[in-house]
C-alpha positions as CSV (number, residue, x, y, z in Angstrom):
1,M,95.9,75.4,72.1
2,D,97.6,78.7,72.0
3,L,98.3,81.1,74.8
4,Q,95.4,83.5,73.8
5,T,92.9,80.7,74.0
6,V,94.2,79.7,77.5
7,Q,94.0,83.2,78.6
8,Q,90.4,83.6,77.3
9,I,89.4,80.3,79.1
10,G,91.2,81.5,82.2
11,G,89.5,84.9,82.1
12,A,86.1,83.3,81.5
13,L,86.5,80.9,84.5
14,L,87.7,83.8,86.7
15,A,84.7,85.8,85.7
16,L,82.3,82.9,86.4
17,F,83.9,81.8,89.8
18,G,84.5,85.4,90.7
19,A,80.8,86.2,90.5
20,H,80.0,83.1,92.3
21,F,82.3,83.9,95.2
22,R,81.1,87.4,95.3
23,H,77.5,86.2,95.6
24,I,78.5,83.8,98.5
25,F,80.4,86.7,100.2
26,Q,77.3,89.0,99.8
27,Q,75.0,86.3,101.3
28,L,77.4,85.7,104.2
29,T,77.6,89.4,104.9
30,L,73.8,89.8,104.9
31,Y,73.5,86.7,107.1
32,F,75.8,88.1,109.8
33,L,74.3,91.6,109.6
34,N,70.9,90.1,110.1
35,H,72.1,88.2,113.2
36,I,73.8,91.4,114.6
37,H,70.4,93.3,113.9
38,H,68.4,90.6,115.8
39,A,70.9,90.6,118.6
40,L,70.7,94.4,119.0
41,D,66.9,94.1,118.9
42,D,67.0,91.5,121.7
43,L,69.3,93.8,123.7
44,T,67.1,96.8,123.3
45,G,64.0,94.6,124.4
46,Q,65.9,93.5,127.5
47,V,66.9,97.0,128.5
48,L,63.3,98.2,128.0
49,E,62.1,95.4,130.1
50,I,64.6,96.3,132.9
51,L,63.5,99.9,132.7
52,R,59.8,98.9,133.0
53,H,60.5,96.9,136.0
54,H,62.5,99.7,137.5
55,D,59.8,102.3,136.9
56,F,57.1,100.0,138.3
57,K,59.1,99.5,141.5
58,Q,59.5,103.3,141.8
59,L,55.7,103.7,141.4
60,L,55.1,101.1,144.2
61,V,57.5,102.8,146.5
62,G,56.1,106.2,145.7
63,K,59.3,107.9,144.4
């Protein structure tokens, strides 16, 4: 086996595993972004709930 063949095999393996690792990285990135998105949605819902209670209490007091 000569050097050129070894380089071609190495290049092919790098391309194959590089694409695999790139796919895994993209999936992990989307997974974490999805969790951040849901956490922000939950936070927004909690803030809105607090504001609703606050407004309701102000209506009861008459302010």
